[in-house]
C-alpha positions in Angstrom: 14.5 -4.3 -34.3 11.3 -4.9 -32.0 10.5 -3.4 -28.7 7.4 -3.8 -26.6 5.3 -1.3 -24.6 5.8 -1.6 -20.9 2.0 -1.3 -20.3 0.0 -2.9 -23.0 2.8 -5.1 -24.5 2.2 -4.1 -28.1 5.2 -4.5 -30.4 6.8 -1.8 -32.5 9.6 -1.5 -35.2 12.2 0.7 -33.5 15.1 0.0 -35.8 15.1 3.7 -37.0 15.2 5.1 -33.4 18.0 6.5 -31.5 19.6 3.8 -29.1 18.5 4.1 -25.6 15.6 6.6 -26.5 12.2 6.3 -24.7 8.9 7.0 -26.3 5.3 7.2 -25.1 3.3 4.3 -26.6 1.1 5.5 -29.4 -1.3 2.6 -28.9 -2.3 2.9 -25.2 -0.9 6.3 -24.5 0.3 5.4 -21.1 3.2 2.9 -21.4 6.6 3.6 -22.6 8.8 1.9 -25.3 12.5 1.9 -24.8 14.9 1.5 -27.7 17.8 -1.1 -27.0 21.3 0.2 -26.8 22.1 -2.0 -30.0 19.8 0.0 -32.2 21.3 1.9 -35.0 22.0 5.6 -34.3 19.3 7.3 -36.3 17.4 10.3 -35.4 14.0 9.6 -33.7 10.9 9.9 -35.7 7.6 11.3 -34.4 5.5 8.2 -34.7 6.0 4.5 -34.4 4.4 1.8 -36.7 2.7 -1.0 -34.6 3.4 -4.4 -35.8 0.4 -6.0 -34.1 -3.1 -4.9 -33.2 -3.7 -7.4 -30.4 -5.5 -5.8 -27.4 -3.7 -5.1 -24.3 -4.0 -7.8 -21.6 -4.5 -5.3 -18.8 -4.2 -1.7 -20.2 -4.0 1.2 -17.7 -7.3 2.9 -17.5 -7.3 6.5 -18.5 -5.4 5.8 -21.6 -7.7 8.2 -23.5 -7.7 10.8 -20.7 -5.6 13.4 -22.7 -8.1 13.1 -25.6 -11.0 14.2 -23.5 -13.2 17.1 -24.6 -12.3 20.6 -23.6 -15.0 20.7 -21.1 -13.9 17.4 -19.3 -12.8 17.6 -15.7 -9.3 16.4 -14.6 -9.1 15.1 -11.3 -6.1 14.8 -8.9 -5.2 14.0 -5.3 -1.8 12.4 -5.3 -1.1 10.0 -2.4 2.4 10.2 -1.1 2.9 6.8 0.5 1.7 3.2 0.1 -1.1 3.1 2.4 -1.1 6.8 3.1 -4.0 9.0 3.7 -3.8 12.6 2.1 -5.4 15.9 2.9 -5.7 16.6 -0.7 -8.7 14.3 -0.8 -10.8 16.7 1.2 -10.2 19.7 -0.9 -13.0 21.1 -3.2 -12.7 22.2 -6.8 -9.7 24.3 -7.5 -7.9 25.5 -10.7 -4.4 24.3 -11.6 -2.6 24.7 -15.0 -2.2 21.7 -17.1 1.2 21.4 -18.7 1.5 22.9 -22.2 -2.2 24.3 -22.2 -4.9 26.4 -20.6 -6.0 26.0 -16.9 -8.1 23.1 -16.4 -10.4 22.4 -13.3 -8.8 20.0 -10.9 -11.3 17.9 -9.0 -10.0 16.3 -5.8 -11.9 13.5 -4.1 -13.7 14.8 -1.0 -14.3 13.3 2.5 -12.0 12.3 5.1 -8.4 12.3 3.8 -7.1 9.4 1.9 -2.6 3.5 2.0 -1.0 2.3 1.9 -0.2 0.3 0.0 0.4 0.4 1.0 -0.8 4.8 0.5 -0.4 2.1 0.8 1.5 2.6 -0.1 2.4 1.3 0.8 5.9 -0.3 0.2 6.1 1.8 -0.7 4.4 0.0 0.3 3.5 0.9 0.5 3.1 -2.4 1.6 4.8 -7.8 4.2 3.3 -5.3 1.4 6.4 -5.9 0.1 7.7 -7.3 3.1 7.9 -6.6 6.8 10.4 -4.7 8.5 13.6 -3.5 6.6 16.7 -2.7 8.5 15.5 0.8 8.6 14.5 0.3 12.1 18.0 -0.3 13.0 19.3 2.8 11.2 21.2 1.1 8.3 21.0 -0.6 5.0 23.1 -3.9 4.9 24.6 -4.5 1.5 23.8 -7.6 -0.6 26.7 -10.1 -0.8 26.1 -10.2 -4.5 27.1 -13.4 -6.6 23.6 -14.2 -6.9 23.1 -15.4 -3.3 21.7 -13.8 -0.3 22.5 -14.8 3.4 19.6 -16.4 5.1 18.8 -17.4 8.8 20.7 -20.4 10.2 23.4 -20.2 7.4 21.0 -20.8 4.6 21.3 -19.0 1.2 18.9 -18.0 -1.5 19.2 -20.0 -4.7 20.8 -18.5 -7.7 17.6 -18.9 -9.6 16.3 -15.9 -7.7 19.4 -13.8 -8.7 19.2 -11.0 -11.2 20.5 -11.1 -14.6 19.9 -7.4 -15.7 21.9 -6.2 -18.5 24.7 -3.7 -17.3 24.0 -0.1 -18.2 26.6 1.8 -20.4 29.7 2.9 -18.7 29.7 6.5 -17.6 26.1 6.9 -17.0 25.0 8.7 -13.8 22.7 7.2 -11.4 20.0 9.7 -12.5 20.3 8.7 -16.1 20.0 5.0 -15.3 17.0 5.8 -13.0 15.2 7.7 -15.8 15.6 4.8 -18.1 14.6 2.0 -15.7 12.1 -0.4 -17.5 8.8 -0.6 -15.9 8.0 -3.8 -14.1 11.8 -5.0 -14.3 12.7 -6.5 -10.9 16.3 -7.4 -11.9 17.0 -3.9 -13.2 16.0 -2.4 -10.0 18.2 -4.6 -8.0 21.1 -4.0 -10.1 20.6 -0.2 -10.1 20.4 -0.5 -6.3 23.8 -2.0 -6.2 25.1 0.8 -8.4 23.5 3.4 -6.0 24.9 1.7 -2.9 28.4 1.7 -4.5 28.2 5.3 -5.4 27.2 6.8 -2.1 23.3 6.7 -2.5 22.2 4.4 0.3 18.6 5.9 0.6 18.1 5.5 -3.3 19.3 1.9 -3.0 16.9 1.2 -0.2 14.1 2.7 -2.3 14.9 0.5 -5.4 15.1 -2.6 -3.2 11.6 -1.8 -1.9 10.2 -1.3 -5.5 11.7 -4.6 -6.3 9.9 -6.2 -3.6 6.5 -4.7 -4.8 7.1 -6.5 -8.0 8.5 -9.7 -6.5 7.8 -10.2 -2.7 10.2 -13.2 -2.6 13.2 -11.4 -4.4 16.1 -12.8 -2.3 18.7 -10.1 -3.0 16.3 -7.2 -2.2 15.1 -8.9 1.0 18.7 -9.4 2.2 19.8 -5.9 1.3 16.8 -4.6 3.4 17.8 -6.7 6.4 15.4 -9.7 6.0 16.3 -13.3 6.7 14.2 -16.4 5.8 13.3 -18.2 9.0 14.2 -21.9 9.2 14.1 -22.4 13.0 11.8 -24.5 15.3 8.8 -22.3 15.4 6.4 -23.8 13.0 4.3 -20.6 12.5 7.2 -18.8 11.0 8.6 -21.5 8.7 9.7 -20.1 5.3 8.6 -16.4 6.2 10.9 -13.5 5.7 11.7 -11.7 8.9 12.9 -8.2 9.5 15.6 -7.7 12.1 13.0 -6.7 14.6 10.7 -9.6 13.9 13.7 -11.9 14.1 14.2 -10.7 17.7 10.7 -11.3 18.6 10.8 -14.8 17.1 14.0 -15.6 18.9 12.3 -14.7 22.2 9.4 -17.0 21.3 11.7 -19.9 20.5 12.8 -19.9 24.2 9.2 -20.6 25.1 8.9 -23.5 22.8 8.6 -27.2 23.8 10.3 -29.9 21.9 7.1 -30.2 19.5 7.5 -26.6 18.4 4.5 -25.4 20.4 4.5 -22.8 23.1 5.1 -24.1 26.5 1.8 -24.3 28.6 3.4 -22.7 31.5 3.7 -19.5 29.7 0.5 -17.4 29.4 -0.4 -15.5 26.3 0.1 -12.3 28.3 3.7 -13.4 29.4 4.6 -14.1 25.8 3.2 -10.9 24.5 5.0 -8.8 27.2 8.3 -10.4 26.4 7.9 -9.8 22.7 6.8 -6.2 23.2 9.8 -5.6 25.2 12.1 -7.0 22.6 10.3 -4.8 20.1 10.8 -1.8 22.2 14.5 -2.6 22.4 14.7 -3.0 18.6 13.1 0.4 18.1 15.3 2.4 20.3 17.8 3.6 17.6 14.9 5.6 16.0 12.3 6.0 18.8 14.3 6.2 22.1 12.8 6.1 25.5 14.0 9.7 26.0 11.5 10.9 23.4 8.7 8.4 23.3 6.7 6.6 26.2 5.9 3.1 25.1 2.5 1.9 26.2 1.7 -1.7 26.3 0.5 -4.4 28.9 -0.1 -1.6 31.3 -3.8 -2.2 31.9 -4.9 0.7 29.5 -3.6 -0.1 26.1 -5.3 -3.2 24.4 -3.2 -6.0 23.0 -1.6 -6.4 20.6 -0.8 -2.7 20.2 2.5 -1.2 21.3 1.9 2.5 21.1 4.8 5.0 21.1 3.5 8.4 22.5 5.6 11.4 21.7 6.7 12.8 25.0 6.1 16.4 23.7 2.5 15.9 24.8 3.7 16.8 28.3 0.9 16.7 31.1 -1.7 15.4 28.3 -0.1 11.9 28.3 -2.7 10.2 30.4 -5.6 11.7 28.4 -3.9 10.9 25.0 -3.1 7.4 26.1 -6.8 6.8 27.1 -7.9 8.3 23.8 -5.6 6.0 21.8 -6.5 2.9 23.7 -10.2 3.6 23.1 -9.7 4.1 19.3 -7.4 1.1 18.9 -9.6 -1.1 21.1 -12.7 -0.1 19.1 -10.9 -0.6 15.7 -9.9 -4.1 16.7 -13.3 -5.0 18.1 -15.0 -3.8 14.9 -12.6 -5.7 12.7 -13.0 -9.1 14.7 -16.7 -8.8 15.3 -17.2 -8.5 11.6 -14.6 -11.1 10.3 -13.7 -13.6 13.1 -16.3 -16.1 12.5 -16.2 -15.7 8.7 -12.5 -16.3 8.5 -12.0 -18.3 11.7 -9.5 -15.7 12.8 -7.1 -16.3 15.8 -6.1 -13.5 18.0 -3.2 -11.4 16.8 -0.4 -12.3 19.1 2.5 -10.3 17.5 3.0 -6.8 19.0 1.8 -4.2 16.6 3.9 -0.8 16.8 1.9 2.3 16.4 3.8 5.6 16.5 1.8 8.9 17.3 3.7 12.2 17.1 2.4 15.1 19.1 2.0 17.3 15.9 2.9 17.4 12.3 5.9 19.5 13.3 7.2 16.8 15.5 6.8 14.2 12.7 8.6 16.5 10.2 11.6 16.9 12.6 11.8 13.1 12.9 11.6 12.7 9.2 14.4 15.1 8.7 16.7 13.2 11.1 16.0 9.9 9.4 16.0 11.0 5.7 17.3 7.6 4.6 13.9 6.2 5.6 12.2 8.1 2.8 9.1 8.9 5.1 6.5 10.8 3.1 6.5 14.5 3.2 3.4 16.0 5.0 3.4 19.0 2.7 2.2 16.6 0.0 -0.9 16.2 2.0 -0.3 12.9 3.8 -2.0 12.6 7.2 -0.7 9.2 8.3 0.6 6.0 6.8 1.1 2.3 7.3 4.3 0.7 6.1 3.7 -2.9 5.3 7.5 -3.7 4.8 8.1 -2.8 8.6 4.5 -3.5 9.7 4.3 -0.1 11.4 1.6 2.5 11.7 2.8 6.2 11.9 0.6 9.3 12.4 0.3 12.5 14.3 -2.3 14.4 16.3 -4.7 16.2 14.1 -8.4 16.9 13.6 -8.9 13.8 11.4 -7.0 11.5 13.7 -9.9 9.0 14.2 -10.6 8.7 10.5 -7.0 8.3 9.5 -6.3 5.7 12.2 -9.3 3.6 11.1 -8.3 3.8 7.4 -4.7 2.9 8.1 -5.7 0.5 10.9 -7.7 -1.4 8.3 -4.6 -2.1 6.2 -2.6 -2.9 9.3 -5.2 -5.4 10.6 -5.7 -7.2 7.3 -1.9 -7.7 7.1 -1.5 -8.9 10.6 -4.6 -11.0 10.8 -3.8 -13.0 7.6 0.0 -12.9 7.4 0.3 -16.5 8.8 -1.8 -17.7 5.9 0.8 -16.4 3.3 -1.1 -13.1 2.7 1.0 -10.4 1.0 -0.5 -6.9 0.7 1.3 -6.5 -2.7 -1.0 -9.1 -4.0 -4.2 -7.1 -3.1 -6.4 -5.5 -5.8 -5.9 -1.7 -5.4 -9.6 -0.9 -5.6 -10.2 -3.5 -2.8 -7.2 -2.5 -0.7 -8.1 1.2 -0.6 -11.9 0.8 -0.9 -11.9 -1.4 2.1 -9.8 0.9 4.1 -12.2 3.8 3.2 -15.1 1.5 4.2 -13.5 1.3 7.7 -12.8 5.2 7.7 -16.5 5.9 7.2 -17.9 5.3 10.8 -19.9 6.5 13.6 -19.5 6.3 17.4 -22.3 4.6 19.3 -22.5 4.9 23.1 -23.8 1.9 25.0 -23.4 0.3 28.4 -21.8 -3.0 29.0 -23.2 -5.8 31.3 -21.9 -3.9 34.4 -23.6 -0.7 33.4 -20.3 0.9 32.4 -20.7 3.3 29.4 -18.5 2.5 26.4 -18.0 3.6 22.8 -18.4 1.3 19.8 -17.6 2.1 16.2 -20.1 1.3 13.4 -18.3 0.9 10.0 -19.5 1.3 6.6 -21.0 4.8 7.1 -21.3 7.6 4.6 -18.3 9.8 3.6 -20.3 12.9 2.7 -17.6 14.9 1.2 -16.2 12.1 -0.9 -19.8 11.2 -2.1 -20.5 14.7 -3.3 -17.6 14.7 -5.6 -18.1 11.2 -6.7 -21.6 11.9 -7.6 -20.5 15.0 -9.7 -18.0 12.8 -11.5 -20.6 10.1 -12.4 -23.1 12.6 -13.5 -20.5 14.3 -15.8 -19.6 10.8 -17.3 -16.1 11.4 -16.0 -15.8 8.4 -13.8 -13.7 5.4 -14.7 -15.7 2.3 -15.9 -16.2 -0.3 -13.3 -14.5 -3.0 -15.4 -11.4 -0.8 -15.8 -11.3 0.0 -12.1 -11.1 -3.5 -11.0 -8.5 -4.3 -13.6 -5.9 -1.9 -12.3 -3.1 -3.8 -10.8 -0.7 -2.9 -8.0 2.2 -1.9 -10.3 0.0 0.5 -12.3 -1.4 1.9 -9.0 2.0 2.7 -7.6 3.3 4.2 -10.7 0.2 6.4 -10.8 0.9 7.5 -7.3 4.5 8.5 -8.2 3.4 10.2 -11.3 2.8 14.0 -12.0 0.7 13.2 -14.9 -2.9 14.4 -14.4 -4.4 11.3 -16.1 -2.5 8.9 -13.8 -3.3 11.2 -10.7 -6.9 10.9 -11.7 -6.5 7.1 -11.5 -5.5 7.3 -7.9 -8.5 9.2 -7.1 -10.7 6.6 -8.8 -9.1 3.8 -6.8 -10.0 5.5 -3.6 -13.3 7.1 -4.4 -14.9 4.4 -6.7 -13.2 1.6 -4.8 -15.1 2.8 -1.6 -18.4 3.3 -3.5 -18.2 -0.1 -5.1 -17.6 -1.8 -1.7 -20.6 0.1 -0.3 -22.5 -1.0 -3.4 -21.7 -4.7 -2.8 -22.8 -4.3 0.9 -26.0 -2.3 0.5 -27.4 -2.6 -3.1 -30.9 -4.2 -3.0 -30.6 -5.0 0.8 -27.4 -6.8 0.4 -27.9 -8.7 -2.8 -24.2 -9.0 -3.4 -23.0 -9.2 0.2 -22.4 -12.9 0.0 -20.5 -12.5 -3.3 -18.3 -9.7 -1.6 -17.6 -12.1 1.2 -16.4 -14.8 -1.1 -14.3 -12.3 -2.9 -12.8 -11.1 0.3 -11.6 -14.7 1.0 -9.9 -14.7 -2.5 -8.3 -11.4 -1.8 -6.7 -12.9 1.5 -5.4 -15.8 -0.6 -3.8 -13.7 -3.3 -6.5 -14.7 -5.8 -8.5 -11.6 -5.8 -8.1 -10.7 -9.5 -10.5 -9.6 -12.2 -11.7 -13.0 -13.2 -12.5 -14.0 -9.6 -14.7 -10.9 -9.1 -16.4 -11.6 -12.5 -17.2 -15.1 -11.4 -18.5 -14.1 -7.9 -20.8 -11.5 -9.4 -22.1 -13.6 -12.2 -20.9 -11.2 -14.9 -20.6 -12.5 -18.4 -18.7 -10.8 -21.1 -18.6 -7.2 -22.1 -22.4 -6.8 -22.0 -22.4 -8.0 -18.5 -19.8 -5.6 -17.3 -21.7 -2.7 -19.0 -24.8 -3.6 -17.4 -23.2 -3.8 -14.0 -21.4 -0.5 -14.6 -24.8 1.2 -15.4 -26.4 -0.4 -12.3 -23.6 0.7 -10.0 -23.4 4.2 -11.1 -27.1 4.7 -11.1 -27.1 3.4 -7.5 -24.4 5.8 -6.5 -26.2 8.8 -7.9 -29.7 7.9 -6.8 -29.2 5.8 -3.6 -25.9 5.9 -1.9 -26.5 9.5 -0.6 -29.6 8.2 1.3 -27.6 5.8 3.6 
């Protein structure tokens, strides 16, 4: 009997293994091998004999982390949500015990705290990452209708070809037992287990499994339907074929009323009129979780810039006006910086869809809200999360804190890329992790420049792509100690591997998360600034590929002119030398 590794796909003879048993892959050291239930019931042996020696197509980097020398440094800074930023990324060196052995030095990435997925992650998600807007905004999780179909907008249904065919689990197994044996990367198994969870009084677990399924397949109809999405088939051409959350569906319905017979917006309606109506519909849709009694909605009020709808926690009391002005300034500067940099390059249109931004008055207020809506699976701030963007409901959530600007800019980068490119079919789950988080950190590294406008009024402008001193200090130490991931392995990490690493308690996989954030940021800085922008054009071309879902390893290799293993080795050496010798001078 043959079984394959979930990560490197190497095949092994498991005929002598216990049915249902799971083993760590002896080849790549990171994936798992699960014995089918039909295997003969023989006690498991300590090693497996590989049947092939073919190299893994895209092995998880850090496969050899456990075999590093005793003096090696382990690094950890677990991110708690797709697209989320964590406080742990700011910590200096500390000691933590490694399982089954002596204490090892734990090196966390420094600098402003680290999506979202995705943290983010999002979907987690995070994150559109895997969709936009589950029924979580409505306080419930609609059940799938089963039978291989899912109800869609205007009476349509998803085809049976998108239904799942996962093998039923043995009778009598608990949810936890089935969850522990869930095959990596299996969409159908997640949807089936979600049905089991929903039928056995575990709606929150069912929702989480459906979100995981969408990370792997953003068009999975049953998962979409279970999370409250419908596929649009109405008259608005801009939304044709898109999955809409309940809130988005309300907004689109309002927009339909303003359409002419050609499917275009009526000329009599100004963009401000449309935005105000859609923002009001958004406000109504969020009442179940963010009622007017607890939040003041700021939009189209002469202060808050479009397209933001900012929910300001009323616990702020008499500081409301000052806080609103502060948030308006930061969000306006964020949007300006993004569009000044990318509008012409990508021929970007203004974002018309209202963007919800929830800002709690304190981490305590957020924690209270999180406890009241446990089914939403919001990340625990005790894990170090400072804020997060949720791609599946296209919502930014954070709270007042010292690092507010840096967190908002990092997560705002995830948000703006999602909204700006979503009409072109962009899905956050298709982004390369190093690019997704490295780009957000590029936004997070900023400085404020004061200048006067044409009327002599002083204003603030954010300049992006600045140094993150704390992060750089730790990153340089990693590279000097030869403890950094190779550049080739960094850019080959896929979304599934990244999300699994963020959920893992394994030191090697936590180190991978740090590499994605830290080295991803440094690599983007390198592509911008090395030899006065030598690779800037190549990066811009690659950026285009990322927004089209084609930002993979081969595309980057082509844009940078890298040829074979020797080419990657040379680029890796150049990159790391530049980080150690030049990056700190910026």
